[in-house]
C-alpha positions in Angstrom: 101.1 121.0 86.3 102.0 117.7 87.1 99.7 114.6 87.1 97.7 113.9 89.9 95.2 112.0 91.7 92.6 113.4 94.0 91.6 110.8 97.3 89.6 112.1 100.5 87.2 109.3 101.6 86.9 111.5 105.1 82.8 112.1 105.3 83.0 115.8 107.1 79.7 116.7 109.2 79.6 120.6 109.6 77.7 122.6 111.7 75.3 123.0 114.9 74.6 120.1 116.8 76.3 117.5 114.1 77.7 115.4 116.8 75.0 114.2 118.1 75.4 111.7 114.8 78.2 110.0 116.5 76.7 107.7 117.9 75.0 105.8 115.4 77.7 106.1 113.3 80.3 104.7 115.7 77.8 101.7 115.8 78.4 100.7 113.0 82.0 100.1 113.0 81.6 98.1 116.7 80.7 98.4 120.0 83.5 99.5 122.2 85.0 102.9 121.9 88.1 104.1 123.0 87.5 107.9 123.4 90.9 109.8 123.4 90.9 113.9 124.7 93.5 116.3 125.8 93.6 118.1 129.3 90.0 119.1 130.3 88.7 121.9 128.1 86.7 119.4 126.0 84.8 119.1 129.7 83.7 122.7 129.3 82.7 123.8 125.9 80.4 120.9 125.4 81.7 118.4 123.1 83.1 115.8 126.0 79.7 115.5 127.2 77.8 115.4 123.4 80.3 113.0 122.3 79.8 110.5 125.3 76.0 111.0 125.6 75.9 110.2 121.8 77.8 107.5 121.9 76.1 106.2 125.0 72.3 106.6 123.1 73.7 103.9 120.9 74.9 101.6 123.5 78.3 102.1 122.8 80.9 100.8 125.9 83.4 104.0 126.4 87.4 103.3 127.5 88.7 106.6 128.2 92.4 108.0 127.7 92.8 111.4 128.4 96.1 114.1 129.2 97.1 114.3 125.5 99.6 117.1 125.3 99.3 120.4 123.0 102.4 119.3 120.9 101.7 115.0 121.0 104.6 112.9 122.1 105.2 109.1 121.9 104.7 108.1 125.2 100.9 108.7 125.2 100.1 107.1 121.9 102.0 103.8 123.0 100.5 104.5 126.6 97.2 104.7 124.7 97.5 102.1 122.3 98.7 99.6 125.0 95.2 100.4 126.5 93.2 99.6 123.4 94.8 96.2 122.9 94.0 95.5 126.5 90.7 96.4 126.9 89.9 95.3 122.6 88.5 98.7 121.5 86.8 98.7 118.0 87.3 102.7 117.3 89.2 105.3 118.6 87.5 108.3 118.7 89.2 111.6 119.3 87.4 114.9 121.1 90.2 117.8 120.9 92.1 119.8 118.2 94.9 118.9 116.0 97.0 117.3 118.7 94.3 115.2 120.2 93.4 114.0 116.3 97.2 113.4 115.5 97.5 111.3 118.8 94.4 109.3 118.0 95.4 108.5 114.0 98.8 106.8 115.8 96.8 105.3 118.7 94.5 103.7 115.8 97.2 102.4 113.4 99.3 101.3 117.0 96.6 99.6 118.8 96.9 96.6 116.2 100.8 95.9 116.9 103.1 95.3 119.5 105.2 97.9 118.7 105.9 101.5 119.0 104.3 104.0 116.9 107.7 105.6 116.1 108.5 102.8 114.4 106.0 104.0 111.6 107.2 107.0 111.6 111.1 106.4 110.7 110.0 103.5 108.6 111.5 100.8 110.4 107.8 98.9 110.7 105.1 99.0 107.7 101.2 99.5 108.3 98.9 96.7 107.0 95.6 97.6 109.4 94.5 99.9 111.6 91.2 100.7 113.5 88.6 103.3 112.6 89.4 106.5 113.6 86.6 109.6 114.3 87.1 113.0 115.4 85.3 115.5 117.6 86.8 118.9 116.6 87.6 121.5 119.0 90.1 124.1 117.4 90.4 125.3 114.3 94.0 125.0 112.7 95.5 122.0 111.4 93.3 120.5 109.4 94.1 117.3 110.6 90.4 116.3 110.7 90.8 115.6 106.5 93.9 114.4 105.9 95.6 111.2 106.4 98.7 112.7 108.0 99.5 113.2 111.8 103.1 115.1 113.5 104.3 113.3 116.8 107.2 114.1 118.7 109.6 111.9 120.8 111.8 113.7 123.1 114.3 111.2 124.1 116.1 111.7 120.1 114.7 115.3 120.0 112.8 115.1 117.0 109.3 116.0 115.9 108.4 114.0 112.6 105.2 113.9 110.6 103.9 110.6 108.8 101.1 110.0 106.7 99.0 106.6 105.1 96.2 106.4 104.0 94.8 104.3 106.7 95.3 107.2 109.0 92.5 109.3 107.0 89.5 109.6 109.8 86.0 107.7 109.2 83.9 110.9 109.7 84.9 114.2 111.3 82.6 116.2 113.2 83.0 119.7 113.0 80.6 122.8 115.3 82.1 125.5 115.2 80.0 126.1 118.7 82.9 124.2 120.0 85.4 126.6 119.7 83.8 129.4 121.0 85.4 129.2 124.0 89.2 128.7 122.5 91.2 131.8 124.3 92.5 134.5 122.5 95.8 133.0 122.0 95.1 130.1 120.5 92.5 131.2 118.7 95.6 133.2 116.7 97.6 130.7 116.5 95.3 128.2 114.5 94.7 131.2 112.2 98.7 131.7 111.8 98.1 127.6 111.2 96.2 127.2 108.8 97.4 130.2 106.5 100.9 128.2 107.0 99.4 125.7 105.4 98.2 127.2 102.7 101.9 129.3 102.2 103.5 125.6 102.0 101.9 125.1 99.1 102.1 128.0 97.9 105.7 127.8 97.9 106.0 124.1 96.8 107.3 122.8 93.9 105.1 123.0 90.7 103.1 124.8 88.3 98.9 124.7 89.2 97.4 127.8 88.8 94.0 127.0 89.9 95.2 125.3 93.0 97.5 128.9 93.5 94.0 130.4 93.4 92.5 128.1 95.8 95.5 128.5 98.1 95.2 132.5 97.8 91.3 132.5 98.4 92.2 130.1 102.0 94.7 133.1 103.2 92.3 135.7 102.2 89.8 134.4 103.7 91.4 134.2 106.8 92.9 137.5 106.8 89.3 138.7 105.9 87.4 137.0 109.1 90.4 136.5 111.6 90.9 139.9 112.9 87.3 140.3 113.2 87.1 137.0 115.3 89.9 138.1 117.3 87.6 141.1 118.6 84.3 138.9 118.9 85.5 135.3 120.1 81.9 133.8 120.9 80.8 135.0 117.0 79.3 131.4 115.6 79.5 133.0 112.2 83.2 133.9 112.5 84.2 130.5 114.2 82.8 129.0 111.6 84.1 130.3 108.1 87.5 129.9 110.1 86.9 126.4 110.8 86.5 126.2 107.5 89.4 127.7 105.6 91.4 125.6 108.1 90.0 121.9 106.8 90.1 123.5 103.4 94.0 124.5 104.3 95.0 120.7 104.3 92.8 118.5 103.1 94.6 118.5 99.3 93.2 120.8 97.7 96.1 123.3 98.0 98.5 120.5 96.9 96.8 119.3 93.2 98.9 119.6 90.2 102.3 120.3 92.6 104.6 117.7 92.9 105.2 118.7 96.3 104.6 121.5 99.3 107.3 122.6 100.5 106.9 122.3 104.4 110.2 123.7 105.4 109.0 125.9 107.8 107.1 123.7 109.7 110.4 121.7 110.7 111.7 125.3 111.9 109.0 124.8 114.0 109.3 121.3 114.9 112.6 122.4 116.3 111.2 125.0 118.6 108.3 122.2 119.8 110.9 120.0 120.6 113.2 122.2 122.8 110.1 124.5 124.3 107.3 123.1 123.9 106.3 126.2 122.1 102.5 126.5 120.4 102.6 125.0 117.0 100.9 128.1 115.7 103.4 130.0 117.3 106.0 128.6 115.7 105.3 129.3 112.4 104.5 133.0 113.0 108.1 132.9 114.0 109.4 130.7 111.1 107.9 132.4 108.0 108.6 136.0 108.4 112.4 134.4 109.1 112.2 132.1 105.9 110.8 134.1 103.6 114.1 136.8 104.3 116.2 133.9 103.7 114.8 133.2 100.4 113.7 136.9 99.1 116.9 137.0 97.0 116.0 133.9 95.6 112.6 133.5 94.7 111.3 137.2 94.9 109.2 137.0 91.8 106.9 134.3 94.0 107.2 136.1 97.0 106.1 139.2 94.9 103.4 137.3 93.6 101.9 136.7 97.1 102.2 140.3 97.9 100.2 141.2 94.8 98.0 138.6 95.3 97.2 138.8 99.0 97.6 142.6 100.2 97.9 144.5 96.8 101.8 145.2 97.5 104.6 144.7 94.8 107.7 143.4 95.8 109.3 140.8 98.4 110.4 143.0 101.1 106.9 144.7 101.6 105.4 141.1 101.1 107.4 140.2 104.2 106.5 142.9 106.4 102.9 142.4 105.3 102.7 139.0 106.5 104.8 139.5 109.9 102.0 143.0 110.6 99.5 140.6 110.4 100.8 137.7 112.7 101.3 140.4 114.6 98.2 142.1 114.4 96.5 138.5 115.4 98.8 138.7 118.6 101.2 135.6 117.8 105.0 136.0 118.4 107.5 137.0 115.4 110.5 136.5 117.6 111.5 134.0 120.5 111.7 136.9 122.8 108.0 137.5 122.2 107.0 133.9 123.2 109.1 134.1 126.3 111.9 132.2 125.2 115.2 133.4 126.3 117.7 135.0 123.9 120.9 134.1 124.8 124.0 132.4 122.7 123.1 129.1 124.3 119.9 129.0 123.4 120.8 129.4 119.6 123.3 126.8 119.8 120.5 124.4 121.2 117.8 125.9 118.3 120.7 125.0 115.8 121.5 121.7 117.0 117.6 120.4 117.3 117.9 121.7 113.7 120.3 118.9 112.7 119.4 116.5 114.2 115.9 116.8 112.8 117.8 117.6 109.2 115.5 120.7 108.9 115.0 121.7 105.1 112.1 121.8 102.8 111.0 119.1 100.3 111.4 121.7 97.5 113.7 125.0 99.0 116.8 122.5 100.4 118.5 124.1 103.2 121.9 124.1 104.4 123.7 124.7 107.8 124.2 128.1 106.9 120.8 129.0 106.3 119.7 127.2 109.2 122.1 130.1 111.3 120.5 132.4 109.2 117.4 131.6 110.5 118.1 131.5 114.1 120.0 134.9 113.7 116.6 136.1 112.5 113.8 134.4 114.8 115.9 135.7 118.1 
């Protein structure tokens, strides 16, 4: 097991009505907040009203930036940061899912400077400070509410990349499962896939940490036990709470301790699909993971078999892959690009290969060659 340091300063508030605490907590950071959200669902699920009312009850001034896209883009972040600088905001409050929280992290990092957030992502600039950022979560999926990592897409360069820095930890995150009860069936499924994929990235990472592996298995089993039940009862607060908690635990550091790294190869594959076709993140992962496992089944059969034994009670790599694919299909998440509405012609395959090349698609542990890219594309189409 590797040496490691555990550091997670996020104060997480979980449960019914916790967003009511937002205003008093925000007031400790200043008087003017930038409220960041997406394209309108927050105004129907109650999260926007609760956040605004709580901030106003603490006499906070509110500057709004709406319209964050499901796959966050550089233009939105930079435009919001420019507005924040102009208005002299003291903090950023995100209300929404992982894309909104990711964007808010970059906005908080970019407001104090006069350059694009992309300069941080590609390493041209190093962050020295960030505004306080807080999140009100409305979708159980990415785990962004309790980590210091965010992804952003640069469509001009056809790249989608992740970046992490301790300054990007939210100060506080508010998780009311009730806000997720109106999430439609499709995106509920994508969120369950996303949290499982995060756990799997840890499982297939580099290093041996038996207790961490047990955490990973427990998170996956939790999602597989309660995910299908939730898909049949979308308004159940209890089931929403179980999946929300699992999603947070899947990417707050506990699936990484004692290892040199996770792998994250399937995420880079999924990011390439998002750049090309704006596929929902979770849907891209349910397509990418079975293909990636098929590529790896002769390279790491024991690791795949051990996963299958722990999660599905099957005892070979092939059955493990079939079980995982079947679970994604049971949820209603696509396992082929055609199921996501993507035309499966030769040009589409060539386009995907090119974007994978541009993004240098590979894992941190299991490296991927151009020949591997070709195999993966053949499996995903």
